[in-house]
KESENU-463453 format. One line per 8 residues: number of its first residue (from 1); their letters; for each residue x, y, z of N, C-alpha, C. Coordinates in steps of 0.001 Angstrom, whole numbers, plus 500000, padded with zeros to 6 digits. Layout:
N
NUM	A	X,Y,Z,X,Y,Z,X,Y,Z; ...
END
This chain:
423
1	MLQINYIR	521460,683944,327758,520492,684280,326725,519098,684283,327343; 518297,685278,326953,516941,685361,327479,516090,684223,326929; 515147,683765,327740,514260,682677,327334,513044,683253,326619; 512758,682718,325436,511668,683259,324628,510331,683121,325341; 510131,682032,326090,508872,681869,326814,508672,682993,327827; 509768,683367,328506,509671,684433,329500,509356,685768,328817; 509982,686023,327694,509712,687270,326956,508251,687320,326531; 507760,686205,326028,506378,686140,325526,505376,686383,326643
9	ENTADVKK	505660,685834,327827,504704,685904,328935,504856,687156,329798; 505976,687886,329649,506239,689057,330503,506763,690225,329673; 506115,690464,328544,506643,691416,327565,506853,692812,328142; 505870,693355,328814,505977,694722,329339,507108,694838,330342; 507220,693860,331234,508285,693876,332246,509653,693745,331591; 509778,692866,330585,511051,692688,329881,511488,693988,329221; 510561,694652,328547,510889,695920,327875,511348,696973,328881; 510652,697047,330002,510990,698049,331016,512373,697799,331595
17	RIAKKNPK	512655,696537,331913,513928,696220,332565,515102,696310,331603; 514931,695788,330397,516048,695770,329459,516410,697176,329003; 515433,698090,329046,515701,699485,328660,516672,700153,329622; 516814,699624,330844,517784,700189,331788,519214,700061,331254; 519446,698991,330500,520778,698816,329921,520930,699647,328648; 519909,699589,327803,519937,700387,326568,518536,700377,325962; 517937,701561,325728,516571,701613,325189,516401,700895,323860; 517468,700799,323062,517338,700150,321744,517002,698667,321891
25	HAEAIDEV	517408,698070,323022,517107,696659,323228,515612,696454,323471; 514956,697423,324094,513512,697324,324305,512778,697322,322966; 513298,698106,322016,512686,698164,320688,512818,696829,319963; 513909,696098,320247,514146,694814,319573,513191,693725,320053; 512576,693925,321211,511676,692903,321748,510488,692660,320814; 509981,693710,320193,508858,693538,319258,509256,692659,318080; 510482,692842,317587,510959,692012,316480,511139,690562,316927; 511596,690383,318167,511722,689035,318725,510362,688338,318734
33	LKLDEETR	509350,689031,319213,508014,688437,319297,507432,688152,317911; 507734,689017,316957,507256,688802,315585,507878,687532,314994; 509201,687387,315161,509888,686200,314646,509429,684948,315380; 509190,685083,316677,508701,683945,317459,507341,683482,316942; 506459,684438,316653,505127,684083,316151,505235,683426,314778; 506086,683961,313907,506266,683375,312572,506809,681955,312676; 507738,681749,313594,508316,680411,313783,507263,679434,314278; 506483,679852,315263,505457,678963,315826,504346,678674,314813
41	NAKRDLEN	504000,679696,313987,502980,679488,312953,503458,678488,311905; 504727,678635,311489,505283,677703,310502,505336,676291,311070; 505719,676179,312351,505776,674866,312994,504386,674248,313104; 503392,675069,313469,502008,674576,313599,501480,674096,312252; 501697,674918,311193,501205,674534,309859,501897,673267,309373; 503196,673152,309665,503940,671970,309254,503405,670728,309973; 503159,670854,311265,502631,669716,312026,501248,669315,311521; 500410,670305,311198,499071,670011,310665,499165,669294,309320
49	NLAEANQL	500086,669779,308473,500255,669165,307158,500775,667732,307267; 501693,667529,308188,502239,666185,308383,501154,665240,308897; 500315,665754,309788,499217,664933,310309,498246,664571,309178; 497947,665563,308323,497061,665295,307182,497688,664296,306227; 498993,664440,305969,499697,663522,305068,499660,662097,305602; 499807,661954,306906,499759,660610,307508,498371,659992,307364; 497344,660820,307559,495972,660326,307413,495690,659901,305972; 496190,660729,305011,495972,660418,303595,496721,659153,303197
57	AKKIGDLM	497932,658981,303744,498708,657782,303412,497971,656531,303873; 497358,656613,305051,496588,655470,305565,495357,655214,304687; 494718,656340,304277,493522,656215,303444,493863,655617,302087; 495015,656053,301512,495452,655506,300223,495684,654010,300334; 496309,653614,301437,496554,652185,301652,495263,651396,301724; 494283,651970,302431,492994,651279,302551,492296,651174,301197; 492349,652261,300395,491710,652256,299073,492376,651258,298138; 493702,651196,298191,494423,650256,297325,494067,648827,297687
65	KGGQKDEA	493953,648574,298987,493574,647215,299417,492163,646874,298942; 491320,647906,298869,489933,647676,298439,489753,647738,296947; 490843,647869,296185,490746,647884,294729,490266,649194,294157; 490310,650263,294931,489845,651580,294453,491033,652443,294047; 491742,651980,293004,492974,652634,292567,492738,654079,292106; 491645,654323,291356,491382,655672,290847,491204,656670,291999; 490445,656249,293017,490244,657123,294175,491565,657374,294908; 492380,656313,294976,493678,656438,295639,494589,657413,294890
73	DKIKARTT	494560,657354,293554,495398,658249,292743,495003,659711,292933; 493704,659957,293073,493252,661338,293305,493808,661899,294607; 493835,661063,295642,494345,661504,296941,495862,661698,296900; 496534,660868,296062,497991,660997,295945,498392,662390,295465; 497543,662979,294626,497849,664332,294134,497926,665322,295297; 497038,665127,296277,497052,666001,297467,498305,665770,298306; 498728,664516,298413,499946,664234,299193,501173,664858,298532; 501198,664858,297210,502311,665510,296494,502318,667005,296781
81	ELKELNKT	501115,667583,296761,500984,669018,297068,501462,669319,298495; 501108,668440,299438,501517,668632,300834,503032,668537,300997; 503670,667640,300257,505124,667498,300341,505824,668796,299946; 505321,669426,298867,505911,670685,298412,505679,671788,299438; 504457,671821,299987,504154,672817,301012,505043,672623,302244; 505254,671363,302612,506068,671071,303793,507517,671491,303611; 508039,671331,302401,509407,671798,302129,509514,673302,302366; 508503,674024,301886,508494,675480,302068,508379,675848,303542
89	LEEKQKQT	507491,675140,304255,507294,675426,305681,508529,675079,306501; 509184,673961,306166,510409,673586,306873,511483,674638,306696; 511614,675128,305475,512605,676173,305205,512253,677465,305934; 510944,677781,305953,510480,678978,306655,510763,678861,308145; 510486,677701,308728,510719,677499,310150,512202,677615,310488; 513052,676972,309695,514502,677049,309935,514999,678488,309832; 514497,679199,308826,514935,680575,308603,514534,681478,309764; 513273,681404,310190,512821,682281,311275,513440,681868,312615
97	EQQLFDLL	513653,680570,312827,514329,680113,314049,515741,680684,314134; 516454,680671,313003,517812,681206,312986,517812,682710,313198; 516873,683401,312548,516774,684848,312736,516459,685184,314182; 515568,684409,314789,515206,684622,316193,516413,684389,317094; 517132,683299,316865,518326,682997,317665,519368,684105,317509; 519607,684535,316266,520611,685573,316009,520265,686878,316713; 518971,687171,316833,518551,688386,317519,518626,688210,319033; 518197,687055,319531,518211,686814,320974,519611,686909,321560
105	ITLPNLPH	520619,686421,320838,521973,686416,321400,522592,687808,321449; 521941,688785,320808,522438,690166,320900,521828,690912,322079; 520804,690322,322721,520120,691016,323807,520789,690708,325137; 521030,691729,325957,521679,691514,327251,520713,690929,328268; 521278,690534,329391,520455,690025,330492,519581,691147,331062; 518482,690751,331666,517591,691726,332287,518165,692157,333631; 518254,693451,333893,518732,693905,335201,517744,693555,336312; 518283,693261,337461,517475,693041,338659,516704,694317,338993
113	DSVPEGKT	515589,694180,339681,514755,695342,340018,515517,696399,340819; 516529,695978,341574,517274,696926,342413,518317,697727,341650; 518527,697398,340371,519527,698114,339570,519028,699533,339298; 519833,700548,339608,519383,701930,339387,519424,702327,337915; 518594,703310,337582,518649,703900,336244,519977,704638,336096; 520461,704720,334866,521696,705456,334617,522441,704891,333434; 523286,705737,332824,524026,705334,331629,525536,705315,331838; 526029,706047,332830,527467,706234,332978,527933,705796,334373
121	PEENLNIF	529244,705555,334545,529773,705185,335862,529455,706200,336951; 529305,707458,336564,529004,708497,337543,527619,708315,338173; 526780,707500,337558,525422,707283,338061,525287,706000,338883; 526417,705314,339123,526398,704161,340016,526143,704624,341444; 525556,703739,342256,525226,704098,343634,526316,703635,344589; 526833,704563,345376,527790,704226,346437,526984,703732,347636; 527082,702432,347936,526225,701869,348988,526984,701524,350263; 528329,701577,350227,529075,701196,351426,530509,701711,351319
129	EHGEIPKL	531040,702222,352435,532452,702616,352487,533072,702097,353770; 534357,701750,353681,535067,701229,354844,536501,701755,354841; 536976,702128,356009,538366,702545,356156,538564,704039,355956; 539686,704512,356457,540030,705928,356335,540997,706136,355180; 540828,707258,354507,541744,707615,353425,543095,707968,354051; 544167,707289,353658,545471,707565,354281,546015,708938,353899; 546723,709542,354840,547426,710801,354558,548883,710474,354299; 549329,710769,353107,550677,710385,352707,551690,711457,353066
137	LEGALPHW	552952,711019,353137,554041,711944,353401,554181,712926,352242; 554768,714058,352533,554979,715062,351495,555895,714484,350419; 555549,714745,349163,556350,714217,348058,556039,712766,347738; 554886,712271,348182,554508,710878,347909,554426,710641,346402; 554772,709417,346000,554876,709090,344579,553749,708165,344131; 553328,708274,342867,552392,707290,342319,553106,705955,342133; 552343,704891,341979,552948,703553,341989,553944,703323,340862; 553745,703950,339700,554690,703707,338608,556067,704296,338922
145	ELAAKYDI	556098,705385,339703,557394,705938,340113,557992,705127,341267; 557134,704628,342163,557619,703751,343234,558186,702463,342648; 557528,701940,341610,558001,700713,340974,559397,700887,340397; 559634,702058,339806,560959,702340,339252,561976,702584,340368; 561579,703312,341408,562487,703642,342510,563016,702382,343189; 562136,701407,343405,562544,700186,344113,562824,699018,343164; 562752,699275,341862,563074,698288,340824,562269,697003,341009; 560933,697156,341138,560088,695980,341359,559124,695705,340188
153	IDFELGNK	558852,696716,339378,558024,696538,338178,558643,697375,337073; 558848,696756,335911,559490,697453,334797,558517,697528,333624; 557962,698708,333428,557000,698897,332349,557687,699020,330991; 558834,699651,330966,559550,699837,329707,560069,698506,329172; 560571,697666,330075,561061,696360,329654,559923,695507,329104; 558760,695593,329744,557600,694880,329228,557192,695383,327859; 557292,696694,327660,556968,697295,326367,557918,696790,325288; 559192,696639,325653,560199,696142,324717,559906,694698,324301
161	IAGAGFPV	559522,693891,325269,559313,692462,325014,557999,692205,324287; 556921,692871,324724,555591,692554,324194,554827,693770,323691; 554933,694889,324404,554169,696081,324072,553605,696699,325333; 552987,697854,325190,552411,698532,326347,551327,697666,326969; 551288,697688,328317,550272,696921,329025,550703,695530,329418; 552013,695225,329268,552550,693915,329642,553782,694117,330530; 553601,694499,331812,554740,694813,332666,555552,693572,333052; 556796,693815,333431,557667,692775,333967,557804,693013,335471
169	YKGKGARL	557478,692013,336288,557618,692111,337735,558969,691517,338127; 559680,692204,339019,561045,691809,339354,561235,691753,340872; 562096,690834,341327,562478,690795,342734,561291,690745,343667; 561237,691702,344598,560141,691731,345568,558797,692028,344905; 558817,692649,343745,557575,692873,343005,556976,691565,342534; 557828,690668,342023,557365,689357,341583,556913,688522,342774; 557664,688596,343882,557298,687834,345075,555980,688330,345672; 555745,689650,345573,554484,690208,346058,553315,689673,345233
177	QRAMINFF	553506,689581,343922,552460,689021,343064,552127,687590,343488; 553166,686778,343613,552970,685373,343969,552335,685241,345349; 552760,686103,346266,552213,686079,347624,550720,686379,347625; 550317,687376,346851,548902,687759,346823,548043,686674,346185; 548552,686044,345134,547814,684951,344504,547580,683831,345518; 548637,683447,346228,548511,682365,347212,547583,682759,348366; 547684,684012,348803,546815,684494,349875,545353,684435,349456; 545048,684928,348258,543662,684935,347785,543133,683512,347606
185	LDEATKAG	543953,682614,347083,543522,681225,346915,543291,680547,348259; 544184,680799,349219,544011,680200,350547,542737,680705,351212; 542439,681986,351048,541221,682540,351633,539978,681935,350969; 540061,681718,349665,538932,681084,348975,538735,679652,349454; 539827,678948,349650,539737,677566,350149,539098,677533,351532; 539491,678460,352395,538897,678540,353732,537395,678794,353652; 536973,679498,352613,535549,679823,352452,534773,678708,351757; 535431,677584,351496,534720,676438,350938,534781,676285,349436
193	YREIMPPN	535626,677077,348779,535765,676956,347333,536793,675881,346987; 536515,675123,345940,537457,674137,345435,538364,674813,344411; 539674,674623,344557,540605,675271,343633,540626,674543,342295; 540564,675335,341220,540608,674830,339845,541769,675500,339130; 542518,674736,338341,543537,675321,337474,543113,675047,336027; 542389,675983,335410,541816,675742,334083,542792,676137,332970; 542465,675805,331720,543250,676297,330586,543176,677819,330503; 544190,678406,329901,544199,679857,329697,543670,680248,328326
201	VVNADSGF	543227,679260,327560,542562,679519,326280,541239,678771,326272; 540285,679288,325503,538982,678627,325370,538563,678634,323905; 537652,677729,323573,537101,677723,322226,535899,678657,322149; 535369,678799,320941,534262,679741,320729,533014,679335,321500; 532766,678031,321627,531584,677579,322373,531648,678032,323829; 532846,677996,324413,533004,678436,325798,532798,679942,325911; 533353,680688,324957,533162,682134,324961,531704,682514,324812; 530974,681750,323999,529545,682004,323837,528797,681660,325121
209	GTGQLPDK	529177,680562,325769,528455,680083,326936,528363,681087,328060; 529430,681864,328288,529422,682836,329373,529113,684258,328897; 528887,684425,327593,528450,685722,327084,529559,686620,326587; 530811,686126,326537,531887,686934,325985,531792,687018,324462; 531249,685990,323844,531048,685975,322394,529542,685889,322122; 529052,686614,321124,529818,687490,320248,529990,688918,320771; 529487,689252,321959,529444,690641,322429,530825,691269,322542; 531823,690538,323087,533129,691139,323358,534228,690577,322459
217	EGQMYHIG	533848,690115,321283,534821,689462,320415,536025,690358,320139; 535785,691655,319930,536877,692571,319626,537785,692857,320801; 537357,692498,322027,538173,692749,323212,539003,691530,323617; 538822,690409,322934,539541,689187,323277,540659,688934,322270; 541767,688397,322762,542860,688013,321884,542503,686685,321216; 542530,686678,319891,542116,685510,319123,543323,684843,318482; 543444,683532,318683,544490,682751,318032,543874,682176,316772; 544088,682853,315655,543358,682550,314430,543563,681150,313909
225	IDDLYLIP	544812,680675,313891,545102,679385,313265,544411,678232,314005; 544202,678397,315310,543555,677357,316109,542120,677714,316493; 541690,678914,316153,540354,679407,316507,540108,679287,318014; 541073,679753,318799,540966,679782,320253,541107,681219,320732; 540654,681462,321959,540705,682800,322534,541461,682758,323865; 542364,683738,324076,542968,683897,325392,541884,684373,326353; 541849,683813,327546,540741,684106,328452,540838,685528,329008; 539703,686252,329079,539690,687572,329709,539550,687481,331219
233	TAEVPITN	539130,686295,331713,538925,686054,333136,538739,684556,333335; 539088,684061,334537,538901,682638,334841,537433,682251,334872; 536554,683230,334972,535111,682951,334922,534754,682087,333715; 535397,682362,332572,535005,681691,331330,535290,680189,331385; 536541,679762,331599,536751,678310,331632,536116,677618,332835; 536097,678275,334001,535555,677610,335193,534047,677420,335082; 533323,678434,334619,531878,678286,334447,531568,677252,333376; 532407,677199,332330,532176,676253,331243,532464,674810,331618
241	LYRDVIVK	532995,674576,332809,533088,673199,333288,531706,672546,333306; 530669,673380,333396,529302,672875,333562,528452,673070,332313; 529102,673337,331187,528360,673435,329926,527833,672057,329536; 526549,671995,329168,525886,670742,328783,525913,669701,329902; 525801,670186,331140,525824,669291,332299,524509,669419,333073; 523981,668266,333493,522841,668253,334410,523394,667961,335798; 523397,668983,336659,523945,668815,338002,522852,668292,338934; 523270,667736,340047,522314,667239,341028,521906,668368,341968
249	EEELPIKN	520623,668467,342230,520123,669556,343075,520805,669566,344435; 521067,668376,344982,521681,668310,346312,523138,668764,346312; 523745,668887,345133,525136,669358,345043,525233,670885,345068; 524109,671563,344866,524123,673025,344790,524207,673639,346193; 524935,674736,346392,525752,675407,345391,527090,674713,345165; 527592,674837,343948,528924,674340,343598,529866,675541,343613; 530933,675448,344416,531828,676593,344623,533233,676260,344104; 533680,677026,343114,535020,676853,342562,535758,678176,342561
257	AGYTPCFR	537073,678102,342665,537923,679287,342586,539169,678934,341802; 539708,679912,341106,540920,679634,340342,541719,680879,340071; 543027,680675,340017,543937,681746,339592,544273,681543,338125; 544247,682623,337354,544733,682600,335976,545286,683974,335618; 546203,684012,334654,546443,685290,333988,545218,685620,333148; 544967,686894,332955,543820,687354,332161,544337,688252,331047; 543706,688150,329888,544176,688881,328709,543033,689702,328126; 543265,691006,327991,542236,691888,327438,542884,692915,326522
265	REAGSYGA	542314,693039,325330,542893,693963,324359,542713,695410,324799; 541578,695697,325472,541290,697060,325953,541506,698069,324834; 540944,697784,323675,541111,698663,322518,540612,700065,322829; 541389,701047,322452,541000,702440,322636,541359,703021,323980; 541999,702232,324875,542358,702742,326197,543655,703542,326115; 543603,704771,326593,544803,705604,326608,544585,706745,327587; 545673,707464,327914,545569,708609,328812,546142,708321,330183; 546199,709371,331017,546811,709269,332344,546076,708289,333242
273	HVRGLNRL	544756,708148,333042,543963,707285,333930,544282,705805,333738; 545008,705455,332680,545374,704052,332457,546881,703854,332594; 547556,704786,333243,549007,704702,333367,549402,703607,334369; 550590,703046,334182,551106,702056,335125,550248,700808,335167; 549821,700440,336370,549021,699230,336570,547522,699478,336432; 547143,700700,336136,545717,701038,336118,544948,700319,335015; 545610,700012,333902,544943,699298,332809,545987,698479,332058; 545837,697154,332083,546820,696266,331479,546158,695341,330458
281	HQFDKVEI	546994,694819,329557,546518,693808,328615,546674,692398,329185; 547595,692224,330125,547746,690944,330826,547870,691226,332317; 547090,690512,333115,547168,690700,334561,546726,689417,335252; 547021,689313,336533,546695,688124,337319,545451,688378,338161; 544662,687310,338333,543423,687463,339089,543003,686115,339656; 542441,686153,340865,541776,684985,341436,540278,685222,341335; 539578,684249,340788,538131,684365,340551,537391,683335,341389; 536271,683751,341972,535379,682806,342644,534108,682669,341803
289	VQIAHPDH	533657,681422,341639,532511,681116,340769,531578,680168,341512; 530274,680439,341418,529307,679529,342026,528207,679164,341033; 527825,677892,341076,526645,677392,340366,525589,677174,341442; 524463,677894,341348,523547,677980,342490,522114,677603,342121; 521378,677226,343154,519930,677033,343007,519293,678418,342843; 518346,678571,341913,517724,679889,341689,517128,680516,342940; 516650,679703,343860,516014,680243,345067,517012,680881,346025; 518290,680577,345857,519279,681013,346848,520377,681921,346275
297	SYKILDEM	520284,682267,344992,521426,682938,344355,521692,684342,344901; 520661,685061,345347,520924,686414,345850,521485,686392,347267; 521147,685398,348042,521804,685213,349328,523269,684867,349107; 523533,684036,348110,524913,683669,347779,525684,684881,347275; 525029,685749,346509,525698,686969,346050,526151,687803,347244; 525305,687926,348248,525681,688662,349459,526888,688012,350134; 526921,686688,350173,528050,685981,350778,529338,686255,350004; 529238,686301,348696,530423,686566,347870,530911,687996,348072
305	VNHVKGLL	529975,688924,348188,530343,690314,348472,531070,690400,349810; 530573,689707,350810,531223,689706,352122,532611,689079,352075; 532791,688089,351210,534107,687472,351058,535117,688494,350528; 534709,689257,349518,535608,690275,348961,535877,691369,349990; 534847,691755,350732,535045,692720,351826,536153,692249,352766; 536070,690975,353152,537052,690431,354087,538464,690498,353553; 538649,690240,352268,539981,690313,351670,540545,691724,351760; 539731,692703,351404,540203,694089,351402,540499,694574,352819
313	EKLELPYR	539707,694133,353775,539963,694541,355163,541232,693894,355705; 541505,692655,355306,542757,692015,355725,543969,692677,355072; 543759,693266,353908,544841,694005,353244,544947,695439,353752; 544037,695807,354660,544056,697126,355313,543903,698264,354305; 543024,698045,353322,542804,699054,352293,541435,699705,352457; 541364,701027,352331,540043,701681,352314,539323,701312,351013; 538030,701039,351119,537309,700642,349912,535865,701112,349992; 535227,701089,348829,533800,701370,348760,533155,700374,347800
321	ILRLCGGD	531835,700211,347947,531081,699290,347098,530050,700090,346314; 529995,699851,345017,529040,700516,344145,528042,699511,343599; 526777,699870,343600,525764,699102,342873,525688,699707,341481; 526043,698926,340470,526144,699483,339129,524771,699815,338550; 524705,700932,337844,523482,701315,337146,523352,700482,335869; 522176,700505,335270,521911,699671,334107,522877,699878,332964; 523214,701129,332670,524072,701420,331531,525529,701078,331737; 525947,700800,332989,527349,700491,333267,527560,699013,333568
329	MSFASALT	526491,698222,333453,526592,696795,333752,527097,696013,332550; 527619,694827,332835,528082,693961,331755,526895,693352,331016; 527164,692818,329859,526160,692227,328984,525353,691143,329690; 526039,690280,330451,525381,689084,330999,524852,689260,332416; 525210,690337,333091,524894,690473,334511,523457,690931,334760; 522881,690393,335858,521582,690874,336339,521767,691880,337469; 522829,691723,338242,523145,692652,339331,524638,692563,339617; 525293,693715,339663,526743,693755,339880,527095,694760,340959
337	FDFETYSA	527993,694334,341856,528601,695225,342836,530082,695373,342494; 530510,696606,342286,531927,696882,342055,532578,697333,343353; 533779,696833,343585,534595,697290,344708,535687,698208,344178; 535904,699319,344881,536978,700247,344528,537819,700539,345760; 539131,700568,345570,540026,700996,346642,540516,702403,346326; 540876,703137,347397,541288,704521,347190,542796,704602,347021; 543213,705153,345900,544626,705372,345610,545007,706755,346115; 545743,706787,347234,546037,708066,347881,546976,708940,347055
345	AQQRWLEV	547914,708334,346360,548862,709129,345560,548183,709689,344310; 547287,708901,343720,546570,709385,342532,545314,710167,342912; 544904,710032,344185,543736,710712,344720,542470,710371,343927; 542279,709077,343735,541059,708625,343051,540794,707164,343392; 539554,706755,343130,539136,705393,343394,539466,704507,342195; 539922,703283,342482,540278,702330,341436,539459,701047,341606; 538822,700605,340537,538046,699367,340608,538972,698167,340759; 538650,697284,341714,539478,696102,341949,538682,694805,341900
353	SSTSNFEN	537357,694889,341888,536551,693670,341837,535159,693984,341325; 534615,693029,340566,533197,693025,340215,532627,691699,340679; 531510,691760,341390,530856,690553,341890,529421,690567,341379; 529045,689518,340641,527786,689573,339887,526974,688292,339996; 525656,688480,339866,524717,687376,339691,524201,687453,338254; 524328,686355,337518,523872,686317,336133,522523,685630,336010; 521966,685233,337161,520718,684469,337180,520835,683303,336190; 519844,683063,335330,519935,681910,334422,520383,682287,333019
361	FQANRLKC	520908,683510,332844,521280,684003,331519,522415,683166,330919; 523496,682983,331691,524593,682145,331207,524160,680682,331139; 523402,680236,332134,522985,678831,332186,522174,678442,330962; 521376,679359,330434,520588,679073,329239,521490,678867,328029; 522555,679638,327953,523543,679459,326880,524338,678174,327082; 524679,677908,328345,525495,676741,328681,524701,675439,328666; 523373,675548,328762,522497,674379,328946,522893,673638,330232; 523082,674416,331290,523398,673849,332608,522115,673819,333435
369	RFKNKDGK	521690,672607,333793,520385,672447,334432,520474,671481,335611; 519377,671420,336336,519219,670407,337377,517770,669949,337375; 517537,668757,337917,516176,668239,338016,515644,668601,339392; 514573,669421,339421,514048,669883,340706,513213,668787,341394; 512667,669105,342548,511950,668109,343352,510691,667595,342668; 510186,668380,341712,509013,667939,340959,509391,667099,339745; 510709,666877,339579,511178,666066,338458,511330,666833,337161; 511181,668157,337206,511299,668980,335999,512697,669570,335891
377	MQLVHTLN	513177,669704,334654,514470,670322,334413,514373,671838,334616; 515353,672405,335295,515362,673824,335590,516780,674360,335420; 516897,675564,334906,518213,676182,334742,518769,676622,336094; 520084,676455,336265,520757,676946,337469,520954,678451,337349; 521444,679064,338409,521941,680439,338368,523464,680392,338496; 524148,681300,337806,525605,681380,337897,526014,682730,338473; 527088,682706,339263,527619,683926,339884,529142,683874,339832; 529758,685049,339819,531214,685081,339965,531655,686417,340537
385	GSALALPR	532909,686422,340997,533473,687653,341553,534984,687630,341497; 535572,688798,341334,537028,688937,341398,537437,688947,342855; 538342,688012,343214,538692,687895,344631,540183,687566,344814; 541047,688374,344315,540841,689682,343701,541699,689806,342434; 541461,690891,341658,542358,691242,340559,543557,691985,341133; 544768,691608,340710,545974,692098,341373,546418,693516,341014; 546377,693959,339753,547094,695189,339395,546753,696409,340241; 545477,696741,340377,545122,697963,341096,545220,697767,342602
393	IVATLLEN	545115,696503,343065,545408,696226,344475,546876,696536,344751; 547757,696059,343870,549193,696351,344021,549435,697851,343970; 548762,698542,343044,548940,699996,342911,548591,700709,344211; 547451,700368,344803,547048,701054,346032,547897,700624,347225; 548304,699355,347261,549198,698915,348342,550507,699694,348318; 551084,699822,347145,552357,700544,347030,552195,702005,347418; 551159,702632,346907,550982,704074,347136,550585,704378,348575; 549620,703618,349102,549081,703940,350422,550031,703570,351555
401	NQTPEGIK	550961,702653,351301,551838,702162,352365,553268,702680,352253; 553483,703692,351429,554837,704228,351294,555213,705077,352516; 556439,704890,352978,556998,705617,354114,558409,706057,353751; 559027,706900,354568,560422,707285,354281,561360,706086,354254; 561012,705004,354967,561884,703821,355026,561622,702850,353880; 560479,702956,353239,560119,702028,352176,558628,701761,352179; 558223,700717,351498,556802,700378,351370,556487,699224,352312; 555600,699487,353279,555252,698464,354257,554273,697455,353661
409	IPKALVPY	554453,696203,354024,553581,695121,353565,552509,694863,354626; 551229,694741,354245,550176,694426,355227,550490,693127,355974; 550120,693092,357241,550454,691945,358088,549956,690624,357504; 548795,690637,356892,548223,689395,356356,549079,688798,355245; 549867,689639,354565,550670,689154,353448,552088,688756,353845; 552549,689201,355013,553945,688948,355412,554291,687459,355432; 553408,686571,355941,553742,685144,355892,553912,684615,354470; 553339,685297,353503,553417,684872,352113,554604,685509,351389
417	TGFEIIN	554902,686776,351714,556025,687447,351049,557372,687043,351637; 557388,686836,352959,558659,686579,353633,559414,687854,353948; 558807,689009,353692,559427,690299,354049,558332,691272,354467; 558721,692255,355283,557770,693229,355831,557830,694576,355135; 558850,694797,354333,559014,696104,353700,559741,695954,352380; 559400,696797,351442,560131,696904,350173,560973,698161,350263; 562282,697983,350221,563189,699151,350308,564433,698923,349477
END
């Protein structure tokens, strides 16, 4: 959540930056400032009235002690008037504070200065590419046909059990999933991340803390009777470990990683571009999360990007990195880099990771702070990245590594799978 003090002191800059995500948010800033002024005016008038009431109460006491009851009674009339005024001011302050809060939570994070202008994915900047696009054998198959040919992923069976978007992994397909999860977790551990196994459901406070609620409420699976939400990513429970926590400055950065299944309704998703593993309602992912000192968060973002690069290179996959434009960024992000791998059979790029710095946007919602060297409380910065999401990685591995003999497994995964080929 944006800080009202920052908006008040940097209005022009806030309007300019927030308009990169959506111009309508820039228009809302004026309403924010209006409500802020009304709230502060009501608070000031209330404080003045309370101060006057205290002075009058002391004066009444002095008059009563001096036997000046008539004079004291006259002043009492003013105190009665002040009490009524204070009730009105208290109600006004509560009302405008709530209106201000309700408006602030609808505003997205401010994009970093390096975020390009743009509204659509086509306007994202391609800033890095690695690897050669593989040339496949004649008659190469997309992953959903390879999955059926080798009986490793069953989409129809998943549809029968749960519905579209819930595949069943079988045999070497299931072992490949488990192998990749273990590989990604081991790589995160080597990079200094502590492994966390969090709950797969969160309460509304947790969803609010990381910005999933109320913005993405319709995209999350809600368990109505318990008022809990299935997690869309491990980012939510892992970051919320630090909700309402004052961390020690010397502990920063705090590095955690965790594997979880992820659940997303993906309402309205349909068509060939979401076939097979391209878009699922349940999928597996390893997430890396850092709680960082504000002075170092962009250096840490670069380190996280390099970590994801290393994973993709060990998997021998061609990939590219995109700097997302303002209109394609998430609600809470200040700067996001998307990683895409090239699907040779589908002949298109598939997103496999988002790595983002949220600056203090989530921390303000979470009330996660530290005491700096001057003894003042300061909000931390939060960051996270997919390292990695499995479905589209599996899709490109299957498609790009298909041969007449079967599907070859990258060398880095063989110690985890226990096999070198799917045939």
